[in-house]
DRENDOPA-200164 format. One line per field, with one value per residue (C-alpha): residue in one letter; x, y, z. Coordinates in steps of 0.05 Angstrom, whole numbers, plus 5000, padded with zeros to 4 digits. Each point is the difference from the previous one (the first is absolute). Last residue first. Layout:
<sites>
kolfi [A ...]
X [X ...]
Y [Y ...]
Z [Z ...]
</sites>
This chain:
<sites>
kolfi [K A Q S D A A M T E R R V G P R A Q K G K W A D R L G Y F G V Y G Y G G V Y L L L F P V A F Y N G V A M A V A V A I L A Y L A L L L E G I V N W E F S L A Y R N G A W R D G R S E I H F K P T R R F T R D R T L L G R A I A V T N S L A L G T G I L A L V P M S S V M R R K W D A H L H R Q S L A Y A F I P G L A M L W F L S L N V T V P I Q G L L M P V I L L L L V L S M P H A I W V S L H L L G G L R A S W S L R Y A S A G G V Q R R G Q P A L E G R L L A G A L K V L C Q A A G T A W R G Q Q R K F A A M Q P P L E A P A E V G P L Y L A R W G A L Q A R F S L D V D E T L T D S Q W G G S D E I A Q T R W V G A T G N F N M L L S N R N R A L H E V V F H G D L A I T Q A L T L P S Y S A N L Y S W R T Q V F G L G P D A V L H P I T R K L F D P A P V F D A D F I A L F E G E A T K L A E A L A G A K Y G R R D Q R R L H V I D L G Q A R Y Q E V C A R A L W T S E D T S D D L V Q I Q L K T R P Y D L Q A V A C V L R K V V Y M E N Y I P L Q V T V V P W E R P P P P V P S D G R Q R L Y L V A L L L A N G G Y V A V L L A A A M Y I V S L V S M]
X [3721 5048 4944 4964 5061 5012 4930 5009 5064 4966 4942 5049 5039 4941 4995 5070 4979 5004 5070 5025 4978 5031 5065 4999 4986 5057 5049 4977 5012 5071 5017 4973 5029 5068 5002 4966 5043 5063 4982 4988 5072 5030 4954 5022 5075 5011 4961 5058 4982 5014 4925 4980 5047 4976 4927 5013 5038 4939 4962 5052 4994 4924 5009 5051 4949 4950 5048 5018 4926 4992 5058 4952 4966 4922 4975 5016 4944 5007 4931 4967 4958 5029 5024 4940 4985 4958 5061 5017 5053 5010 5010 5025 5073 5042 5075 5039 5043 5059 5032 5074 5012 5073 5005 5042 4995 4925 4976 5041 4973 4927 5007 5029 4946 4946 5030 5017 4931 4975 5047 4981 4929 4999 5036 4953 4939 5029 5018 4930 4955 5054 5036 4938 4977 5067 5000 4933 5029 5026 5056 5065 4977 4985 5069 5035 4961 5020 5074 4999 4966 5053 5059 4968 5011 5075 4994 4955 5047 5063 4969 4981 5072 5025 4947 5010 5044 5009 4961 4999 4925 4997 5049 4963 4936 5031 5028 4937 4978 5065 5008 4931 5023 5062 4956 4961 5059 5027 4948 5046 5052 4987 4996 5059 5043 4976 5014 5072 5008 4971 5042 5064 4984 4981 5050 4998 5057 5012 4939 4964 4934 4986 5058 4957 5023 4982 5063 5041 4974 4949 5024 5014 5048 4964 4934 5019 5020 4936 4956 4977 5001 4965 4951 4981 4989 4956 4960 4988 4975 4956 4970 4987 4968 4952 4984 4987 4953 4963 4994 4975 4946 4986 5060 5006 4971 5037 4997 5059 5021 5047 5025 5050 5041 5061 5055 5052 5068 5034 5074 5003 4993 4938 4971 5019 4965 4935 5004 5005 4950 4949 5016 4980 4991 5073 5029 4945 5041 4974 5052 5077 5010 5010 4933 4961 5033 4986 4927 4996 4956 4935 4969 4935 5023 5058 5022 5064 5053 5040 5075 5029 5013 4969 4935 4986 5014 4964 4942 4991 5007 4957 4941 4996 5026 4966 4937 5002 5003 4943 4956 5009 4973 4938 4993 5004 4955 4947 4973 5028 5058 4957 5021 5069 5055 5066 5053 5035 5065 5039 5051 5067 5015 5065 4962 4969 4944 4966 4998 4971 4951 4972 4975 4946 4973 5000 4957 4951 4942 5009 5026 4956 5043 4982 5021 5071 5021 5063 5018 5052 5040 5029 4937 4991 4995 5004 5062 4985 4938 5043 5042 4938 4966 5064 5009 4927 5007 5068 4966 4925 4985 4980 4996 4941 4999 4937 5016 4979 5011 4934 4954 4932 4995 5067 4968 4946 5044 5047 4944 4973 5068 5012 4934 5010 5071 4978 4952 5055 5071 5031 5068 4973 5048 4952 5043 4981 5033 4995 5032 4944 4949 5034 4995 4945 4994 4928 5018 5043 4940 4957 5055 5008 4927 4987 5059 4973 4956 5026 5072 5029 5070 5010 5059 4975 5053 4992 5045 5018 5018 5031 4960 5027 5019 5008 4958 5037 5041 4966 5049 5017 4963 5033 5019 5074 5023 4937 5003 5072 4980 4945 5049 5047 4943 4983 5075 5000 4942 5038 5062 4962 4971 5071 5025 4945 5017 5074 4985 4956 5052 5056 4954 4981 5074 5014 5045]
Y [5378 4997 5005 4941 4958 5019 4976 4936 4986 5011 4954 4946 5004 4993 4923 4994 5026 4933 4988 5068 4991 4931 5025 5058 4951 4955 5060 5028 4931 4996 5072 4989 4931 5022 5058 4967 4939 5041 5049 4938 4979 5064 4998 4926 5009 5023 4939 4954 4942 4944 4982 5072 5014 4937 5020 5067 4970 4960 5063 5030 4942 5007 5073 4980 4950 5058 5044 4943 4989 5073 4996 4965 5061 5005 5049 5072 5052 5038 4984 5023 4945 5016 5072 5029 5071 5009 5015 5060 5017 4937 5015 4927 5007 4939 5002 4988 4940 5025 4939 5002 4923 4988 4953 4999 5074 5014 4931 5000 5068 4980 4934 5037 5052 4947 4963 5062 5032 4968 5038 5070 4979 4978 5064 5042 4967 5014 5072 5018 5013 5020 5044 5033 5016 5029 5043 5033 5071 4970 5016 5009 4957 4945 5006 4998 4937 4965 5018 4974 4935 4993 5006 4958 4939 5011 4979 4941 4970 5013 4965 4942 4989 5004 4949 4950 4949 4932 4946 4956 4998 5076 5009 4951 5040 5068 4991 5009 5062 5036 4984 5032 5062 5001 4994 5061 5042 5000 5053 5053 4990 5063 5046 4968 5011 5070 5017 4973 5045 5061 4989 4992 5068 4999 5021 5055 5030 5063 5033 5044 5002 4926 4964 4945 4928 4942 4999 5009 4939 5017 5026 4980 4943 4953 5026 4992 4928 4985 5029 4939 4949 5047 5022 4926 4993 5063 4975 4933 5030 5053 4946 4955 5056 5016 4926 4990 5059 4972 4932 5031 5039 5070 5031 5073 5055 5066 5072 5043 5047 5058 5017 4942 5032 4957 5030 4964 5023 4986 4980 4939 4953 5039 4987 4927 4991 5033 4959 4933 5016 5020 4942 4953 4933 5002 4996 5049 5065 5071 5049 4997 5050 5060 4986 4995 5061 5040 4987 5025 4952 5012 4952 4966 4935 4953 5006 5038 4976 5035 5003 5033 5075 5004 5035 4950 4936 5019 5031 4939 4950 5035 5029 4961 4930 5000 5028 4941 4950 5032 5010 4927 4979 5040 4966 4930 5016 5020 5060 5052 5024 4999 5066 5003 5050 4996 5051 5040 4986 5052 4985 5021 5062 5034 5057 5020 5055 4968 4932 5028 5043 4937 4966 5040 5029 4929 4970 5057 4961 4941 4934 4940 4937 4929 5004 5019 5074 5030 5074 5016 5065 5040 4976 4983 4926 4965 4956 4995 4960 4941 5001 5004 4941 4959 5013 4981 4933 4994 4973 5006 4995 5044 5060 5046 5074 5040 5074 5060 5073 5024 5043 4973 4953 4972 4987 4956 4965 4981 4971 4961 4973 4979 4962 4966 4980 4975 4953 4948 4989 5061 5032 5070 5058 5057 5062 5068 5066 5062 5068 5032 4975 5038 4955 4983 4925 4982 4957 4956 4984 4982 4958 4960 4991 4976 4950 4970 4939 4986 4998 4949 5030 5073 5050 5070 5052 5074 5045 5067 5063 5052 5053 5070 5044 4939 4994 5016 4945 4958 4987 4925 4961 4989 4929 5004 4971 4962 4969 4983 4962 4964 4983 4970 4956 4974 4986 4959 4958 4989 4982 4955 4958 4991 4981 4947 4970 4998 4970 4945 4982 4996 4959 4951 4992 4984 5041]
Z [6621 5057 5051 4966 5002 5072 5018 4962 5038 5066 4984 4975 5063 5047 4991 5031 5069 5035 4971 5022 5071 5002 4975 5050 5058 4978 4995 5067 5031 4971 5022 5069 5011 4973 5048 5060 5003 4983 5057 5044 4986 5028 5061 5012 4994 5072 5023 4983 5048 4951 4995 4996 4942 4965 5008 4972 4943 4982 4997 4955 4953 4998 4982 4948 4970 4998 4963 4951 4985 4985 4953 4953 4980 4993 4950 4992 4993 4935 4974 5066 5030 5068 5002 5034 5021 5065 5042 4958 4946 4960 4924 4989 4982 4984 5019 4937 4985 4960 4968 5008 5005 4984 5060 5064 5022 4985 5017 5064 5021 4986 5039 5059 4995 5001 5059 5042 4993 5064 5045 4975 4998 5073 5022 4959 5032 5069 4982 4975 5061 5051 4949 4975 5071 5017 4936 5015 4983 4934 4953 5037 5058 4950 4968 5067 5022 4934 5010 5072 4976 4945 5049 5057 4958 5013 5073 4986 4948 5040 5061 4955 4981 5070 5024 4942 5036 4963 5038 4936 5004 5007 4943 4957 5014 4991 4931 4958 5041 4995 4928 4985 5036 4957 4937 5024 5025 4930 4984 5030 4946 4959 5060 5034 4937 4994 5073 4992 4940 5032 5062 4956 4966 4927 4948 4947 4961 4960 5024 4950 5034 4986 4967 4965 5011 4954 4959 5064 5034 5053 5068 5073 4981 5045 4976 4927 5013 5039 4943 4959 5057 5048 4947 4990 5075 5001 4941 5031 5066 4965 4955 5060 5039 4943 4989 5074 5002 4939 5034 5065 4965 5021 4962 5020 4958 4994 5023 4985 5058 4999 5070 4998 4944 4986 4958 4958 4976 4934 5003 4956 5060 5016 4933 5001 5065 4974 4936 5034 5054 4947 4954 5055 4963 4977 4927 4975 4995 5000 4979 5007 5056 4953 4966 5065 5032 4935 5006 5070 5037 5040 5050 5018 4968 4993 5072 4990 5045 5054 5004 5064 5008 5070 4981 4943 5041 5064 4962 4955 5057 5050 4963 4935 5024 5068 4966 4954 5057 5041 4937 4983 5068 4984 4932 5033 5059 4950 4959 5050 4955 4937 4962 5030 5005 4963 5013 4945 4962 4965 4945 4973 5039 4978 4966 5066 4995 4941 5034 5065 4963 4965 5062 5031 4934 4970 5055 5007 4969 5046 4971 4999 4996 4982 4927 5014 4998 4969 4996 4946 5000 4938 4967 4926 5008 4931 5012 5073 4981 4978 5064 5043 4964 5004 5075 5009 4963 4965 4938 5007 4926 4940 5044 5013 5019 5017 4997 5042 4984 5030 4956 5023 4942 5023 5066 4972 4949 5057 5043 4944 4982 5074 5003 4933 5021 5068 4965 4996 4975 5031 4984 5007 5013 5011 4987 5027 4976 5041 4985 4956 5052 5058 5060 5050 4987 4984 4940 5047 5042 4940 4972 5066 5014 4926 5007 5066 4985 4930 5019 4954 4993 5013 5000 5012 4980 5017 4955 5030 4961 5047 5038 4989 5056 5042 5064 5063 5034 5056 5056 5007 5054 5068 5022 5017 5066 5015 4931 5010 5063 4964 4943 5053 5027 4931 4990 5064 4976 4935 5039 5045 4944 4974 5069 5008 4932 5018 5069 4968 4948 5054 5048 4946 4981 5074 5046]
</sites>
């Protein structure tokens, strides 16, 4: 067997493993998918601190603060912290909102740091020093929590002293804005409905998603606190907490509406940060996962237990969970190797069979999530799944670059996902101050689409027609993502004159 064949087979097997894991989670979801019983309201509501980390969010900060100010919770038990690291008009807007609600008797504070050290993790760690709550609810700037959010989550934490955090399900303010946002809903629903339920209800490790959840303050402190050595401080802390013996709870019946990135470059930035952070968490926590526990100095004996160790299934599931983004560089390897393998007449049929078989895992999970949430789930799958398949394939280059940068360099810069206050089809992100400019990886994506097209011609020339559908997926995926990126860059450039008008309007509103 040639070296190329060995590398190709290894990459195909890794992709198959993660596809197979998605299929296993779908089966586990079918086995255990019920919601947790709702405990009665506590006799006395505990003090809760709501933390709102923001950085340059001039278009959405007022919407966020206003929504949180409407939370239906005893005012004497509610503290709100706006953690503002902004460098633009967002600070004026946030301060004005805070002063407005303070005048109405709400316990709300506007916190500023001297620098952005540690980014979001640093802001949360600093705010924890002055947080009064026994529990901490966290919302990112693009979320709009319902008034009953705390009254539907806090009772679970009060009733179970071993519960470290509660995560709720994301819903979407702009799901039907474009094919891109609609495809994102399918992917996120697969994560929140099938993966979270499967993991949480089957005693596997699940992650906190950074927002729309509630933490027990003691669990954060006992697990080592917020740390900024990865780009996904949420995943890092939630895994450390569970390794320390704290439990997690997922509540799919509690929704938290959020805004999806409408710009391809913004979406790719979000996905790249998640991919990088997960890989960094894998490097950081692999040893603890293999042992099944944190080091003794970082472990709390929850419930008086003399020892705590995760099951082997939870450990294996955690390793697969953190390493799932490796499928993207492996997918890129498969494409780059297929032309020399075809020209060298090295068989690829078995490898491609594994790829197609395991690709059914995510599709099955997406279908289950849509069936769980929507009566018209078949229509949603037919209309959105092709776009999601193209995007999932086309993201491989940008995510591979992001993972390599995160693991091979010391770059820990937190590149936030810009928010544009997009809620309906008539809203525009082009011309918005935070719209991202042209990114050079678009050229790489278009070149890979061309390479895949050449591979199609080579496959047909050597008579390997079985490889053609596989390669056409690459052509379409890289072509779609690259073309979408070019189109968005052009739209943004054409709308540039409107930036000044929007900025002046924000200045006026802040004053």
